[in-house]
C-alpha positions in Angstrom: -27.8 11.1 -13.0 -24.3 12.5 -12.5 -21.6 10.5 -14.3 -19.7 10.1 -11.0 -22.6 7.9 -9.7 -21.4 5.3 -12.2 -18.0 4.9 -10.5 -17.6 1.6 -8.6 -14.6 -0.2 -7.2 -13.4 -3.3 -8.9 -12.2 -5.8 -6.2 -9.9 -7.8 -8.5 -8.2 -4.6 -9.7 -7.8 -3.3 -6.2 -6.3 -6.5 -4.9 -3.8 -6.7 -7.7 -1.7 -3.7 -6.6 -0.5 -2.2 -3.4 -1.0 1.2 -4.9 -4.7 0.5 -5.5 -5.0 -1.0 -2.0 -3.6 2.2 -0.5 -6.0 4.3 -2.6 -9.1 2.2 -1.9 -8.5 2.4 1.9 -8.4 6.2 1.8 -12.1 6.3 0.7 -13.3 4.4 3.8 -14.8 6.4 6.7 -16.8 5.6 9.8 -20.1 5.9 7.9 -19.3 3.4 5.1 -16.9 1.1 7.1 -19.4 -1.7 7.8 -20.5 -1.9 4.1 -16.9 -1.8 2.9 -15.9 -4.4 5.4 -18.5 -6.8 4.1 -17.3 -6.2 0.6 -13.5 -6.4 1.1 -13.0 -8.5 4.2 -12.2 -11.6 2.1 -9.6 -9.7 0.1 -8.0 -7.8 2.9 -8.7 -9.6 6.2 -5.7 -7.9 7.9 -7.5 -4.5 7.6 -11.0 -5.5 8.5 -10.6 -7.9 11.4 -11.9 -5.5 14.0 -13.8 -2.2 14.3 -13.2 1.1 12.6 -10.6 2.3 15.2 -8.5 -0.8 14.6 -8.9 -0.3 10.8 -7.6 3.3 11.1 -4.5 2.2 12.9 -3.7 -0.4 10.2 -4.5 2.1 7.4 -2.2 4.7 9.0 0.7 2.2 9.0 0.3 1.8 5.2 -0.2 5.5 4.7 3.0 6.3 6.6 5.0 4.1 4.3 3.7 6.0 1.2 4.4 9.4 2.9 7.9 8.3 4.0 8.7 7.2 0.4 7.3 10.4 -1.0 4.3 8.8 -2.8 1.5 10.5 -0.9 0.1 12.0 -4.1 -1.1 8.8 -5.7 -4.7 9.1 -4.7 -6.5 10.3 -7.8 -4.5 8.5 -10.4 -4.7 5.2 -8.6 -8.4 5.5 -8.1 -8.9 5.4 -11.9 -7.0 2.1 -11.9 -9.5 0.5 -9.6 -12.4 0.8 -12.0 -13.6 -2.2 -14.0 -13.6 -2.0 -17.8 -17.4 -1.9 -17.9 -17.5 0.9 -15.3 -14.9 2.8 -17.2 -16.8 2.5 -20.5 -20.1 3.6 -18.9 -18.4 6.6 -17.2 -16.6 7.6 -20.4 -19.7 7.3 -22.5 -21.7 9.4 -20.0 -19.1 12.1 -20.0 -18.9 12.2 -23.8 -22.6 12.3 -24.4 -23.1 15.2 -22.0 -20.1 17.2 -22.9 -21.5 18.7 -26.0 -18.0 19.5 -27.1 -16.5 19.2 -30.6 -14.4 16.3 -29.4 -14.2 14.2 -26.3 -11.7 11.4 -25.7 -11.1 8.6 -23.2 -9.1 5.5 -22.7 -11.2 2.5 -23.6 -8.7 -0.2 -22.6 -5.0 -0.8 -22.4 -3.2 -4.1 -22.2 0.3 -5.3 -23.0 2.0 -2.7 -25.3 -1.2 -1.2 -26.8 -3.7 1.3 -25.7 -7.1 2.1 -27.2 -8.4 5.6 -27.1 -12.0 6.4 -28.0 -13.0 9.8 -29.4 -16.5 11.3 -30.0 -17.9 14.3 -31.7 -20.5 15.8 -29.3 -22.0 18.1 -32.0 -24.2 17.6 -35.0 -21.8 19.2 -37.4 -18.8 17.3 -38.8 -15.4 18.1 -37.4 -11.8 17.6 -38.6 -9.4 16.6 -35.9 -5.6 16.3 -35.6 -3.8 13.8 -33.3 -0.7 15.1 -31.4 1.7 13.3 -29.1 1.1 9.6 -29.1 2.6 7.0 -31.5 2.1 5.7 -34.0 0.4 8.7 -35.7 -2.5 8.1 -38.0 -1.6 7.7 -41.7 -3.5 10.9 -42.4 -2.5 13.8 -40.1 -6.0 15.2 -40.2 -9.1 13.1 -40.3 -12.9 13.8 -40.2 -15.4 12.7 -37.6 -19.1 13.0 -38.4 -21.7 14.7 -36.2 -22.3 12.5 -33.1 -19.8 10.0 -34.5 -17.1 8.1 -32.6 -13.9 6.2 -33.4 -11.4 4.0 -31.7 -7.6 4.7 -32.2 -4.8 2.4 -31.2 -1.5 3.7 -29.9 1.7 2.2 -28.4 1.8 1.9 -24.7 4.7 1.5 -22.2 3.4 1.1 -18.6 6.7 2.5 -17.3 6.1 5.8 -19.1 3.4 8.5 -18.9 1.0 8.3 -21.8 -0.3 11.6 -23.4 -2.3 12.2 -26.6 -4.0 15.4 -27.6 -6.8 16.0 -30.2 -7.4 19.4 -31.8 -10.8 19.7 -33.7 -12.4 22.3 -35.9 -16.1 22.4 -36.8 -16.4 22.2 -40.6 -19.5 24.5 -40.7 -18.9 26.9 -37.9 -15.1 26.9 -37.8 -15.3 26.6 -34.0 -12.2 25.1 -32.5 -11.9 22.6 -29.6 -9.4 20.3 -28.1 -9.0 17.6 -25.5 -6.1 15.8 -23.9 -5.9 12.2 -22.5 -3.3 11.5 -19.9 -2.5 8.2 -18.2 0.2 8.4 -15.6 2.9 5.7 -15.7 1.8 2.6 -13.9 3.3 2.5 -10.4 3.7 -0.8 -8.6 5.0 -1.1 -5.0 6.2 -3.8 -2.7 6.7 -3.7 1.0 10.1 -5.0 1.8 11.1 -5.9 5.3 14.6 -5.6 6.9 15.4 -7.3 10.2 18.1 -7.0 12.7 18.8 -8.9 16.0 19.1 -6.9 19.2 21.1 -8.4 22.1 21.0 -7.4 25.8 22.2 -8.9 29.1 20.9 -9.2 32.6 21.8 -11.1 35.7 19.8 -12.8 38.5 20.6 -14.8 41.6 19.1 -16.5 44.6 20.1 -18.8 47.5 22.1 -18.8 50.6 21.5 -18.6 54.4 19.9 -22.0 54.3 17.4 -21.2 51.5 17.5 -21.8 47.8 14.6 -19.5 46.9 15.5 -16.4 48.9 18.2 -13.7 49.0 17.2 -12.5 45.5 19.4 -10.5 43.3 18.7 -9.3 39.8 19.1 -6.6 37.1 16.5 -5.7 34.5 17.1 -4.8 30.9 15.2 -3.0 28.2 15.1 -3.4 24.4 14.3 -0.3 22.4 13.7 -0.3 18.7 15.6 2.2 16.5 13.8 4.8 14.5 11.4 3.2 11.9 11.9 -0.3 13.5 9.5 -2.4 15.5 10.2 -5.2 17.8 8.9 -8.7 16.9 7.7 -9.8 20.3 7.3 -13.5 19.4 11.0 -13.7 18.5 12.2 -13.1 22.1 14.5 -15.7 23.5 17.4 -16.6 25.8 20.5 -17.0 23.7 23.0 -18.0 26.4 23.0 -18.7 30.1 26.2 -18.7 32.2 27.0 -18.9 35.9 29.0 -16.0 37.1 32.3 -16.8 38.7 32.3 -19.9 41.0 28.6 -19.6 41.9 26.5 -22.8 41.8 24.1 -21.1 39.5 20.3 -21.3 39.5 18.0 -24.3 39.3 15.0 -22.3 38.0 14.1 -18.7 37.1 11.5 -17.0 35.0 11.5 -13.9 32.8 8.7 -11.3 32.5 8.8 -9.7 29.0 6.8 -6.5 29.1 5.9 -4.9 25.7 4.8 -1.3 25.6 2.0 -2.2 23.1 0.2 -5.3 22.1 1.0 -4.4 18.4 3.7 -2.4 16.8 5.9 -2.8 19.8 8.8 -0.4 20.1 10.0 -1.1 23.7 10.2 -4.3 25.7 11.3 -4.4 29.3 12.6 -7.7 30.8 12.4 -8.6 34.5 13.7 -11.8 36.1 11.7 -13.4 38.9 11.1 -16.7 40.6 14.7 -17.6 41.1 15.7 -20.7 43.0 19.4 -21.3 43.6 21.2 -24.7 43.2 22.6 -24.4 46.7 21.0 -23.4 50.0 24.3 -22.2 51.4 25.8 -20.2 48.5 24.0 -17.7 46.3 23.8 -18.8 42.7 24.1 -16.1 40.1 23.7 -16.4 36.3 24.1 -13.9 33.5 21.6 -14.2 30.7 22.1 -13.1 27.1 18.7 -12.2 25.5 17.7 -11.6 21.9 14.8 -10.1 20.1 14.4 -9.3 16.4 13.6 -5.8 15.2 11.9 -5.2 11.8 11.5 -2.2 9.5 9.1 -1.9 6.5 10.1 0.1 3.5 8.0 0.9 0.4 9.9 0.0 -2.8 8.7 1.0 -6.2 8.9 -1.8 -8.8 9.2 -0.9 -12.4 6.2 -2.4 -14.4 6.8 -4.4 -17.5 4.8 -4.6 -20.7 3.7 -8.1 -19.7 1.3 -6.5 -17.2 -2.2 -6.3 -18.5 -4.7 -3.8 -17.0 -8.0 -2.2 -18.1 -8.8 0.9 -16.0 -9.9 4.3 -17.0 -8.2 7.5 -18.2 -10.6 10.2 -19.5 -10.8 13.7 -20.8 -13.9 15.5 -22.1 
């Protein structure tokens, strides 16, 4: 069985980070959508409330945020962070056992300010190895690892910094040399922050005169258009102010038709007054309406992780 078959998502790990959410969504396609929907609908109902086409639209919105922020290269490193501790251990052991190298290494766990790295000698002969890069260094610069043996080493860990440790090994019988490097990219955490602004526009409408209060219509339309990177929040539409123009008797009733260009992620809303009835049958009543709608922009903000954050995913080299 290939070692890759051991890789499985960890729902708790995925739901703990926006980075992992972004990564997990990239692995979903039309063929596996229904099974992934069953597994993750409870964790991410906003993505799995409809069919695959709706899911793609919602995923694209999140992807655009990462691309706009310059973080579209997080795919591989974030996938490692979605593995459970047991899956990571099984994968690492599989890789080490089948590598047949002088030395193989993988991250066993990391939590707080410590990281545990496992190493394994994949040959039958003893090897001497040297640790380079990570701190603290072992008390003895060079140590011995028996044939088929393994060992766990502890190093300092700062989630805000890349972690790198290298192991150079030499077979004590054959003199053959080998090396491996373990890298864990710095932990990246993100928040989606929203910025809102109010858009104001005006229109006028009138009716009445010639013996009728609900005739002789007059109106102007208006349109709200979102700026680049903003969307209009359709539910925030409202009339801010109503004022009769000049000495007109005004209107008794009127209605507004708000017409969005899309049921979701609206960027343009047209407004058309209708159903006007003037307060007087003899004189046209005209009012000016001040309208408001909120526009919103989403931005991806990277948040610096702290050592208080505990995680247990996988980093491996063989």
